[in-house]
C-alpha positions in Angstrom: -39.0 32.1 -34.0 -35.6 32.2 -35.3 -33.8 33.0 -32.1 -35.1 29.8 -30.2 -34.3 27.9 -33.0 -30.8 28.8 -33.6 -29.9 28.5 -29.9 -31.3 24.9 -30.1 -29.1 24.4 -33.1 -26.0 25.9 -31.9 -26.2 23.6 -28.7 -26.6 20.7 -30.8 -23.4 21.5 -33.2 -21.4 22.5 -30.2 -22.4 18.9 -28.7 -21.5 17.2 -32.0 -18.2 18.9 -31.8 -17.8 18.2 -27.9 -18.0 14.5 -28.1 -15.6 14.4 -31.4 -17.8 14.7 -34.5 -18.3 18.1 -35.7 -19.8 19.2 -38.6 -18.2 21.4 -41.6 -16.5 24.6 -40.8 -18.3 26.2 -43.2 -21.6 25.0 -42.0 -21.0 26.4 -38.6 -19.6 29.8 -40.3 -22.9 29.8 -42.3 -25.1 29.4 -38.9 -23.1 32.2 -37.3 -23.3 34.7 -40.4 -26.9 34.3 -40.1 -27.5 36.4 -36.8 -26.8 39.7 -38.5 -28.5 38.5 -41.8 -31.1 41.1 -42.5 -33.7 38.9 -44.1 -36.7 38.3 -42.0 -37.1 35.6 -39.3 -38.8 33.0 -41.8 -36.1 32.9 -44.1 -33.5 32.6 -41.7 -35.5 29.6 -39.9 -35.7 27.9 -43.2 -32.0 28.5 -43.7 -31.3 26.8 -40.6 -33.4 23.7 -41.1 -31.7 23.4 -44.5 -28.4 23.8 -43.3 -28.8 20.9 -40.8 -31.3 18.8 -42.7 -28.1 16.5 -44.4 -27.1 15.5 -40.4 -30.8 14.5 -39.1 -31.2 11.0 -38.9 -34.3 11.2 -37.6 -37.4 13.3 -36.7 -39.8 13.1 -34.3 -43.3 14.7 -34.0 -44.9 15.2 -30.7 -48.6 15.2 -30.7 -51.0 16.7 -28.5 -50.9 13.6 -26.0 -47.2 13.9 -25.7 -46.9 10.7 -28.0 -44.0 10.5 -30.3 -43.9 9.4 -33.9 -40.3 9.2 -35.8 -39.1 9.2 -39.0 -36.0 8.6 -40.9 -34.3 11.7 -41.6 -31.7 12.6 -44.6 -28.7 11.7 -42.9 -26.5 8.5 -44.3 -27.4 6.1 -41.7 -23.6 4.9 -41.6 -22.5 3.3 -38.3 -19.4 1.6 -36.8 -19.0 -1.7 -35.7 -17.8 -1.7 -31.8 -17.8 2.0 -31.8 -19.9 5.2 -31.8 -21.8 7.7 -34.3 -23.6 10.5 -33.5 -26.4 12.5 -35.5 -29.0 15.1 -34.7 -32.6 14.7 -34.0 -35.0 17.3 -35.0 -38.0 17.5 -32.6 -41.1 19.0 -34.0 -43.3 20.1 -30.9 -46.9 22.2 -32.3 -48.0 21.8 -29.1 -45.2 23.4 -27.2 -45.4 20.6 -24.6 -42.4 20.3 -22.1 -40.7 17.3 -20.6 -38.0 14.9 -20.7 -37.4 13.3 -24.2 -35.7 9.6 -24.1 -34.7 7.2 -26.9 -35.7 3.4 -25.7 -34.4 0.7 -27.9 -36.0 -2.7 -28.5 -32.1 -3.4 -29.9 -30.3 -3.3 -26.7 -30.2 -5.2 -23.5 -31.9 -3.6 -21.0 -31.8 -3.3 -17.1 -34.4 -4.8 -14.6 -34.8 -4.5 -11.2 -34.2 -7.9 -9.3 -35.9 -8.0 -5.9 -34.0 -5.7 -3.7 -30.3 -6.7 -4.6 -29.9 -4.7 -7.5 -30.3 -4.0 -11.5 -29.2 -6.4 -13.8 -29.0 -7.2 -17.6 -32.4 -8.8 -18.9 -31.0 -11.5 -20.8 -33.3 -14.7 -22.1 -31.8 -18.1 -20.4 -31.5 -19.9 -24.1 -31.3 -18.5 -27.5 -33.8 -21.4 -28.7 -36.5 -19.6 -26.2 -36.5 -16.3 -26.9 -33.7 -15.2 -29.4 -33.1 -11.6 -27.7 -29.6 -11.6 -27.4 -29.3 -11.6 -31.2 -31.5 -9.3 -31.8 -29.7 -7.0 -29.3 -27.2 -5.3 -31.3 -28.1 -1.4 -31.2 -27.7 0.9 -28.3 -29.1 4.4 -28.6 -28.4 7.0 -26.3 -29.8 11.3 -26.3 -26.7 12.9 -25.7 -26.3 15.9 -23.6 -29.6 17.9 -22.3 -32.7 16.1 -23.0 -35.6 18.2 -22.1 -38.0 19.3 -24.6 -38.1 23.3 -24.2 -41.4 23.8 -25.7 -40.2 25.0 -29.3 -41.9 24.6 -32.5 -38.9 23.0 -33.4 -35.8 22.0 -31.5 -32.5 19.9 -32.2 -31.1 17.2 -30.1 -28.1 14.8 -30.3 -28.5 11.0 -30.5 -25.3 8.8 -30.4 -26.0 5.1 -31.7 -23.5 1.8 -30.7 -23.5 -1.0 -33.2 -22.3 -4.2 -32.1 -22.4 -5.9 -35.6 -21.0 -4.8 -38.8 -22.6 -5.2 -41.8 -26.4 -4.3 -43.2 -28.6 -4.2 -40.1 -31.9 -3.0 -39.8 -33.4 -0.8 -36.7 -36.1 1.0 -35.2 -35.4 4.3 -33.4 -38.4 5.4 -31.4 -38.6 8.2 -28.5 -40.2 8.8 -25.1 -42.1 12.2 -23.6 -41.9 12.0 -20.2 -44.6 15.0 -19.4 -45.1 15.8 -16.0 -48.9 15.6 -15.0 -50.9 17.4 -12.2 -51.5 14.2 -10.5 -48.3 12.6 -9.6 -48.1 8.8 -9.5 -45.5 7.4 -7.1 -46.3 3.6 -8.8 -45.8 4.7 -12.2 -43.3 7.6 -13.1 -44.0 9.7 -16.3 -42.1 7.7 -18.8 -43.4 4.8 -17.5 -47.0 6.7 -18.7 -45.9 7.8 -21.8 -44.5 4.3 -22.6 -48.1 2.8 -21.6 -49.7 5.1 -23.7 -47.7 4.1 -26.5 -48.4 0.8 -25.9 -52.2 1.2 -26.0 -51.9 2.3 -29.7 -51.7 0.2 -33.1 -50.3 2.1 -35.0 -46.0 2.4 -35.1 -44.2 5.2 -33.6 -40.9 3.9 -34.5 -38.4 5.2 -37.5 -37.5 1.7 -39.2 -33.8 2.5 -40.6 -31.6 0.5 -42.4 -28.0 0.7 -41.0 -24.6 0.4 -43.1 -22.5 -0.6 -40.5 -18.3 -0.4 -40.9 -16.8 -3.4 -39.4 -14.2 -3.2 -36.7 -10.9 -5.0 -36.3 -10.2 -7.5 -33.6 -7.1 -5.6 -31.7 -4.8 -8.5 -30.0 -3.4 -7.4 -26.7 0.6 -8.4 -25.5 0.0 -8.1 -22.1 3.2 -8.7 -19.9 4.4 -8.9 -16.6 8.1 -6.9 -16.1 9.7 -10.2 -16.3 8.2 -10.9 -19.5 5.6 -13.6 -18.4 1.9 -13.8 -19.6 -1.0 -12.5 -17.6 -4.2 -11.6 -17.3 -5.0 -8.1 -16.5 -7.8 -5.6 -16.0 -7.8 -3.4 -19.1 -10.1 -0.2 -19.8 -10.1 0.9 -23.2 -11.7 4.7 -23.6 -12.5 7.2 -26.4 -12.1 10.7 -26.1 -15.2 10.8 -24.6 -14.4 8.8 -21.7 -16.8 5.8 -23.0 -15.8 2.4 -22.2 -15.2 -0.1 -24.8 -16.7 -2.9 -25.2 -20.1 -1.1 -24.6 -21.1 -1.7 -21.2 -24.4 -2.4 -22.4 -23.4 -4.6 -24.8 -21.6 -7.4 -22.4 -22.1 -11.0 -21.3 -20.0 -12.7 -18.9 -16.6 -13.2 -18.8 -17.3 -8.9 -19.3 -19.5 -7.2 -16.7 -21.9 -4.4 -17.4 -20.9 -3.2 -14.1 -17.4 -2.5 -14.6 -15.5 0.1 -16.5 -12.7 -2.5 -17.6 -12.9 -6.1 -19.0 -10.3 -8.9 -17.9 -7.9 -10.0 -20.7 -5.3 -12.6 -21.0 -1.8 -12.3 -23.0 -2.8 -12.7 -26.8 -7.0 -12.2 -26.1 -8.7 -9.3 -28.3 -11.3 -6.5 -28.0 -12.8 -5.7 -30.9 -12.6 -2.0 -31.6 -12.9 0.5 -35.1 -10.2 2.6 -36.4 -9.3 5.7 -33.9 -7.8 6.9 -30.8 -8.4 5.6 -27.3 -6.9 5.7 -23.9 -6.1 2.4 -22.6 -5.0 1.4 -19.0 -4.3 -1.7 -17.5 -3.1 -3.0 -14.2 -3.9 -6.4 -11.9 -4.4 -5.1 -8.6 -3.0 -2.9 -6.0 0.5 -4.5 -6.2 0.6 -2.8 -9.7 0.6 0.7 -10.7 -1.7 1.8 -13.6 -0.2 1.7 -16.9 -1.6 4.3 -19.4 -0.9 4.5 -22.7 -2.7 6.4 -25.9 -2.8 5.0 -29.3 -4.4 5.8 -32.6 -5.9 3.0 -34.4 -5.8 2.4 -38.1 -7.6 0.3 -40.5 -4.2 -1.9 -40.7 -3.9 -2.1 -36.6 -3.4 -5.4 -35.2 -2.3 -5.3 -31.4 -1.3 -3.3 -28.5 1.4 -4.0 -26.2 1.3 -3.3 -22.6 3.8 -4.0 -20.0 2.8 -4.1 -16.4 4.4 -2.2 -13.6 4.4 -3.9 -10.6 5.6 -2.0 -7.4 5.2 -4.8 -4.7 5.4 -8.1 -5.0 4.1 -9.7 -1.5 4.2 -13.7 -2.6 8.4 -13.7 -3.3 8.5 -12.3 0.5 6.0 -15.4 1.5 2.9 -13.7 1.4 0.0 -15.0 -0.6 -3.1 -12.5 -1.0 -6.4 -14.0 -0.8 -10.4 -12.4 -0.9 -12.3 -14.5 1.3 -15.5 -12.9 0.3 -16.8 -12.8 -3.4 -19.5 -13.8 -5.2 -20.8 -15.5 -8.7 -24.6 -14.6 -8.3 -26.7 -12.0 -6.9 -26.0 -8.2 -6.5 -24.3 -6.8 -9.4 -23.9 -10.1 -11.0 -26.8 -11.6 -13.7 -29.6 -13.4 -12.1 -30.1 -14.7 -16.0 -28.5 -16.2 -17.8 -28.2 -19.4 -15.7 -28.7 -17.5 -11.9 -25.0 -15.9 -12.2 -21.9 -16.7 -13.6 -19.6 -19.9 -13.3 -16.2 -20.7 -12.2 -14.9 -19.9 -15.5 -16.0 -16.3 -15.3 -14.9 -15.7 -11.3 -11.1 -17.2 -11.9 -10.8 -14.6 -15.1 -11.9 -12.1 -12.3 -9.4 -13.1 -9.9 -6.3 -13.8 -11.6 -7.1 -10.2 -13.4 -6.8 -8.9 -9.7 -3.6 -11.0 -8.8 -5.1 -12.9 -6.1 -3.9 -16.4 -5.1 -7.0 -17.1 -3.5 -10.7 -16.6 -4.2 -13.2 -17.7 -2.0 -16.4 -17.9 -3.9 -19.5 -17.8 -1.5 -22.9 -19.0 -2.3 -25.8 -17.3 -0.4 -29.1 -16.8 -0.8 -29.9 -15.3 -4.1 -29.0 -17.9 -6.9 -28.4 -20.2 -4.1 -30.0 -23.4 -5.5 -27.8 -22.8 -9.0 -25.0 -21.9 -7.7 -25.0 -24.4 -4.8 -24.0 -26.9 -7.7 -20.5 -25.7 -7.8 -19.1 -26.7 -4.6 -17.1 -29.7 -4.5 -15.2 -29.3 -1.1 -11.8 -28.3 -2.9 -9.8 -25.8 -4.6 -10.1 -25.2 -8.0 -7.8 -23.5 -11.0 -10.6 -23.7 -14.1 -9.4 -22.8 -17.9 -11.1 -19.1 -18.1 -13.6 -20.5 -21.0 -16.0 -18.4 -22.5 -19.1 -20.0 -20.3 -22.1 -19.8 -22.6 -20.8 -20.3 -26.2 -23.9 -20.1 -27.8 -25.4 -16.8 -26.1 -21.8 -15.5 -26.8 -21.5 -16.3 -30.3 -25.1 -14.4 -31.0 -23.3 -11.2 -28.6 -20.7 -11.6 -31.5 -17.8 -12.8 -28.7 -15.9 -14.9 -31.5 -12.5 -14.6 -29.6 -10.9 -17.4 -28.3 -9.5 -17.8 -24.5 -5.7 -17.9 -23.8 -3.7 -19.8 -21.3 -1.0 -17.6 -19.7 1.9 -18.3 -17.5 0.1 -16.9 -14.5 -2.8 -18.9 -14.6 -2.0 -21.0 -12.1 -1.2 -18.9 -9.2 -5.1 -18.5 -8.4 -7.3 -20.4 -7.5 -10.8 -20.6 -6.6 -12.8 -22.6 -3.5 -16.6 -22.2 -3.4 -17.7 -22.1 0.1 -21.0 -20.5 1.6 -22.3 -17.1 3.4 -25.4 -17.4 5.5 -27.0 -14.3 4.1 -30.5 -14.6 3.2 -31.0 -17.2 5.3 -33.0 -17.2 8.6 -30.7 -16.1 11.0 -29.0 -13.3 8.9 -29.9 -10.6 11.2 -27.6 -12.0 13.8 -24.6 -11.1 11.3 -24.0 -12.7 7.7 -21.5 -16.0 8.6 -19.0 -17.0 6.1 -18.0 -20.6 6.7 -14.6 -21.4 5.1 -13.4 -24.8 3.9 -16.5 -26.8 4.3 -16.8 -30.8 3.5 -20.6 -30.8 3.6 -22.5 -27.5 2.4 -26.0 -28.6 3.4 -27.1 -28.2 7.1 -28.3 -31.1 9.0 -32.2 -32.0 8.1 -32.8 -28.9 6.0 -33.9 -29.1 2.3 -34.6 -25.0 1.6 -32.6 -22.2 3.4 -35.6 -21.3 5.4 -35.3 -24.4 7.3 -31.9 -23.3 8.5 -31.2 -22.1 12.4 -32.6 -18.7 13.0 -29.7 -17.9 15.0 -25.9 -18.2 13.8 -24.2 -20.2 17.1 -25.6 -23.9 15.8 -24.5 -22.9 12.0 -21.3 -21.6 13.7 -20.9 -25.1 15.6 -21.9 -26.9 12.5 -18.9 -25.5 10.4 -16.7 -26.4 13.2 -17.4 -29.6 13.3 -16.3 -29.9 9.5 -13.0 -27.9 10.7 -14.2 -25.2 8.8 -13.0 -21.6 10.1 -15.9 -19.5 10.4 -16.5 -16.0 11.0 -18.3 -12.9 9.8 -18.5 -10.9 7.0 -18.7 -7.0 6.5 -18.3 -6.6 9.9 -18.6 -2.6 10.3 -22.4 -2.8 8.9 -24.6 -1.0 11.6 -21.9 -1.0 14.1 -21.0 2.5 13.8 -21.5 4.7 16.5 -20.4 8.6 15.3 -17.0 8.2 16.9 -13.3 7.7 15.2 -12.1 6.7 18.8 -10.7 2.8 19.0 -11.0 1.2 20.8 -14.6 3.1 22.1 -16.9 2.5 24.6 -20.5 3.6 22.9 -22.8 0.5 22.8 -24.1 0.2 19.2 -27.7 -0.7 18.2 -26.8 -3.8 16.3 -29.3 -2.8 13.7 -27.9 -3.9 10.7 -25.8 -7.1 9.1 -22.1 -6.7 10.6 -20.4 -9.0 13.2 -23.5 -9.0 15.4 -23.3 -12.1 17.3 -19.9 -12.4 17.0 -19.7 -11.3 20.6 -21.7 -14.4 21.6 -20.4 -17.1 19.2 -16.1 -16.0 20.2 -16.5 -16.7 24.2 -18.2 -20.0 23.3 -15.4 -21.1 21.3 -17.7 -21.2 17.8 -16.5 -18.1 16.0 -13.1 -17.7 14.5 -12.9 -14.7 12.5 -14.7 -11.3 11.2 -13.8 -9.4 7.9 -13.3 -6.1 7.0 -11.0 -3.3 5.5 -14.6 -2.3 3.6 -16.0 0.4 5.9 -15.0 3.0 8.3 -12.0 1.2 10.8 -13.5 2.5 14.0 -16.7 0.4 12.9 -15.0 -2.4 11.8 -12.1 -2.7 14.2 -13.7 -1.8 17.7 -15.2 -5.2 18.5 -12.0 -6.8 17.2 -9.9 -4.9 19.6 -12.4 -5.6 22.7 -12.2 -9.2 22.3 -8.3 -9.3 21.5 -7.9 -7.2 24.9 -10.3 -9.8 27.3 -7.3 -12.3 25.6 -9.1 -14.2 22.9 -7.5 -15.2 19.5 -10.0 -13.8 17.1 -8.6 -13.2 13.5 -9.3 -10.1 11.3 -9.2 -10.6 7.6 -9.6 -8.3 4.6 -12.5 -8.9 2.4 -14.5 -7.2 -0.9 -17.9 -8.4 -0.9 -17.7 -8.6 -4.4 -20.0 -7.5 -6.6 -22.1 -6.6 -3.5 -20.2 -3.9 -1.4 -17.7 -3.1 -4.2 -18.3 -3.6 -8.0 -14.4 -2.6 -8.9 -13.3 -6.5 -8.6 -12.2 -8.9 -6.2 -9.8 -7.9 -3.8 -10.5 -4.4 -2.9 -9.9 -5.6 0.4 -7.6 -8.7 0.8 -5.9 -10.7 3.4 -2.0 -11.6 2.9 -0.8 -14.8 4.7 2.5 -16.3 5.5 3.0 -19.5 3.8 5.9 -21.7 3.0 5.0 -22.6 -0.4 2.2 -21.2 -2.7 -1.4 -22.7 -1.8 -2.1 -24.5 -4.9 -3.9 -27.6 -5.6 -6.9 -29.4 -4.6 -6.3 -28.3 -0.6 -4.8 -24.8 -1.2 -7.5 -23.3 0.6 -7.1 -25.3 3.4 -3.1 -24.3 3.3 -4.2 -20.9 3.7 -6.2 -21.3 6.5 -3.8 -23.0 8.3 -1.0 -20.2 7.8 -4.0 -17.9 8.6 -4.9 -19.7 12.1 -1.2 -20.1 13.2 0.8 -17.8 11.1 1.6 -14.2 10.4 -0.8 -12.5 8.4 -2.1 -8.8 7.4 -4.7 -7.5 5.8 -6.0 -4.1 4.2 -6.2 -2.6 0.6 -2.9 -4.4 -1.1 -1.4 -0.5 -1.5 0.8 -1.3 1.9 2.3 -4.1 2.8 3.9 -5.6 6.5 6.7 -8.1 6.0 8.5 -10.1 9.0 6.5 -8.5 11.8 8.5 -9.6 15.0 8.5 -8.7 18.3 12.1 -9.3 19.7 13.0 -10.9 16.3 10.0 -13.6 16.7 7.4 -13.6 14.0 5.3 -16.4 15.8 1.8 -15.4 16.9 2.6 -16.2 20.5 5.6 -15.1 22.1 6.6 -15.0 25.8 8.5 -12.8 28.0 9.7 -13.7 31.9 9.1 -10.3 33.4 7.6 -6.6 32.4 10.2 -4.7 30.4 11.0 -3.5 26.9 10.7 -5.4 23.6 11.5 -4.8 20.5 9.0 -4.5 17.5 10.3 -4.9 13.9 9.2 -5.0 10.7 9.7 -4.1 7.2 7.2 -1.7 5.4 6.4 -1.2 2.1 3.4 1.6 0.8 3.0 3.4 -2.3 1.2 6.6 -3.6 1.6 9.0 -6.3 3.8 11.9 -5.6 0.8 14.2 -5.6 -2.9 13.8 -4.2 -5.7 13.2 -7.0 -7.4 15.9 -8.6 -10.7 16.3 -6.9 -13.7 14.5 -8.1 -16.7 15.3 -10.2 -19.2 16.4 -7.9 -21.1 13.5 -6.3 -18.1 11.2 -7.1 -15.8 9.7 -4.2 -12.1 10.6 -4.6 -11.0 6.8 -4.5 -12.4 3.9 -5.2 -13.6 3.2 -1.7 -16.1 5.6 -0.7 -16.3 5.4 2.6 -13.5 2.9 4.0 -10.2 1.9 3.3 -7.6 3.7 0.9 -3.8 4.4 1.4 -4.5 7.8 -0.1 -6.7 8.3 3.3 -3.5 8.0 5.2 -1.7 10.6 3.5 0.1 13.2 5.8 -1.0 16.6 4.6 0.3 16.9 1.0 3.2 15.5 1.4 4.0 11.1 0.3 4.3 10.0 3.5 2.1 8.0 5.7 2.2 7.1 9.7 3.1 3.6 10.5 1.8 2.8 14.2 2.6 0.4 16.8 -0.3 -0.6 19.1 -0.4 -2.3 22.3 -3.9 -3.3 23.5 -5.2 -1.1 20.7 -3.5 2.1 21.8 -0.9 3.6 19.5 2.3 3.7 21.4 4.8 4.3 19.0 4.8 5.9 15.5 7.2 6.4 12.5 6.5 8.4 9.5 7.1 6.4 6.0 7.4 7.7 2.6 5.1 5.6 0.3 7.4 5.6 -2.6 7.1 1.8 -3.2 10.5 1.0 -1.5 10.6 -1.4 1.7 11.8 0.1 4.8 12.9 -1.8 8.1 11.1 -0.2 10.7 12.1 -0.7 14.3 10.4 0.5 17.8 11.1 0.2 21.6 8.1 -1.0 23.3 7.5 -1.4 27.2 5.3 -4.0 28.5 3.9 -3.9 31.7 1.5 -6.7 31.3 0.6 -9.5 29.2 -0.4 -7.5 25.9 -1.1 -7.9 22.0 1.0 -6.0 19.5 0.3 -5.1 16.3 1.0 -2.5 13.3 -0.8 -0.4 11.3 -1.6 2.1 9.1 -4.9 3.4 9.7 -7.1 2.9 6.8 -4.4 1.0 4.6 -3.1 -2.0 6.5 -3.1 -3.8 9.7 -1.2 -7.1 11.4 -2.8 -9.5 13.1 -1.6 -9.4 16.5 1.4 -10.9 18.1 0.4 -12.2 21.8 2.7 -11.4 24.4 2.4 -13.4 27.6 4.8 -11.6 30.6 5.4 -14.1 33.5 2.9 -16.6 32.1 0.0 -14.7 32.9 -3.0 -14.4 30.2 -4.2 -11.4 28.9 -6.5 -9.5 30.5 -6.1 -6.1 29.3 -9.2 -3.9 29.7 -11.7 -4.3 32.1 -13.7 -1.7 30.2 -13.8 -4.0 27.4 -14.8 -7.0 29.1 -17.4 -4.7 30.6 -18.4 -3.3 27.0 -18.8 -6.9 25.8 -21.3 -8.1 28.6 -23.2 -4.7 28.1 -23.4 -5.3 24.4 -24.8 -8.9 24.7 -28.1 -7.2 26.3 -27.9 -4.7 23.7 -27.8 -7.4 20.5 -30.4 -9.5 22.5 -32.9 -6.5 22.5 -32.1 -6.1 18.7 -32.4 -9.4 17.5 -34.3 -11.9 20.1 -37.6 -10.8 18.0 -36.1 -12.5 14.8 -35.3 -15.9 16.5 -37.9 -18.7 16.2 -39.8 -19.1 19.3 -39.1 -22.8 19.5 -35.0 -21.7 19.3 -35.3 -18.9 21.6 -34.9 -20.8 25.1 -31.7 -21.9 23.4 -30.5 -18.9 22.1 -30.8 -17.0 25.9 -29.1 -20.1 27.0 -26.0 -19.0 24.7 -26.4 -15.4 25.5 -26.5 -15.8 29.2 -23.2 -18.2 28.9 -21.5 -15.8 26.9 -22.4 -12.6 29.3 -20.9 -15.4 32.4 -17.5 -15.6 30.5 -17.4 -11.7 30.1 -17.9 -12.0 33.8 -15.3 -14.1 34.8 -12.7 -12.5 32.5 -13.5 -8.6 33.7 -12.7 -9.7 37.5 -9.7 -11.4 35.9 -8.2 -7.9 34.6 -6.1 -5.6 36.5 -6.7 -2.1 34.6 -9.7 -0.6 33.1 
């Protein structure tokens, strides 16, 4: 059947061209001439096969059971270290079976599902027990359509990535996943195919001796605008948008779930000769720098100057992410149950954060808790598992930079994966002791949060709730709104009980829809509570991008450094000015009547002056529409300044709020320049005042007391909070241990009593 064979061959040849490894023009022309050739179909089919034979790396013969035996082809098996090479696969299918073809390899690190959190690289903990890392040198994948179309012979394209240089032996094998009449929910077709091959004693793989041409270590000279050395997120892609080093060939500190890697000035990435697009940035305060380079056999270095558009620290505001993890979710479960401080500090530095709170939680808890010390640290960014990384070919030397001391870590605790997690995930910042009294395992901890919060306060810790919007969406973007949520997830649930009892200080967001995150906060502020709101990332659980997708900026008289850096940062958060968001817009010197204090008093109702210096940066044009199924921005549902863009202009809307309601607006040109904004705001009663660019930045409020009266701004807010406690009890009480339920009921009742008192004190709805 000449025509189907030629069509398959043509598709494979076009795919090789598309991925940058075209076959000779002469061969392509000869294939095209065969269409009008007068010879028999058998002769023309043989001609197609003869033309492609020198480029076939492996042949795959499918038998009547769908089992696939591979044998070496005629192509010269030459690969390149830390690069991709592509070849043809000749698929022989005499039974004309239909199915999906894959190329699994025992020479590459695989992914394995672990509990319910995420896929992880499956590595052995030590090379001396299972030296799998050393053997895992070859990545294999079929490119383009992988379905077998039921032809006697057809062609596919296979790409191979070699970690190593020199001569190495590898084995290529194939699986055909054939759909069967009887569906299995536990064993998909690919699993059944693998199992059938495992039952057979005969070999199915093609053993090939590869010659792998060596790559070069390319040094990255990364510089801040002032010339100082630094750490940045560097993404290297080829013309096919493939990331380097290969994501499947990474060990910490390089993460397989990142496109980028973090490199310091003077550190290297091994790359073969070729053309690349390289981007570099250091968090949202930097514009992405994009360069195209053509590396030859003699290339040694790539120089990149970072492009910083905002420097909040120069204005006295220091960034932090209060919620990142070193184990669990997308992180490794092995080796060693997550990554170490030496990796986490590299990621924090690479995102331009001053403070990173690394929270130990349920997954990897018993291993990660060893890094808790009760003080802030700024370790050297070493390669944390030298033996494993050496086996993986990571022989580069970590380099110190001029900016290293600007970033610190503090290990603390998130009560997630604990008995009380249903009540909301608690963050405890600034602990001196991480073990709850009378417990030896996490299952012994309380099954509701109030006792944990009070224990944290006994240590002078700042305590609050993570990913506050989870489960609190009610189908409206209105703020504030008065729809009572179902409290069915792990957001700021029990905060409505803990705050009126003086046991919770903050909630964290800047991850999801603002209405879900801010509504409880606005209601608490409206009845006079001084609850804080922070920006966080929950890296790498909610966001894999890196630390600081959501971040908090705290005004301090000096940088937070040394063992008590976190305590200084938290003190500024409690008592001073701060704002939170996505880092793409900033609000400096937010003040009422020139006073930047959190508490402000006036004698009588009247007009106050609200002022701030605001800056934001957007590209001049909105981004192009994404590929199908992909988000437009890095945050799929949450905070991103691009979502604040007014139409196709470069303007965004700055709003001044009184008790959660906008009372004044000004458009801001998001060109990266600082702009002084002033609003005249009339206050009729004691109120809280804040500035925001919705979906990008929000200040902490300034509390303005008029005539010495407390803030009691909304009866509806007090009633909403009171009624929400009932909804919370209905949703969560069944998860509280029977022995603890009476105390919990007392706590819920006490919170409601406080709300009733405040409701009676409110003057307006």
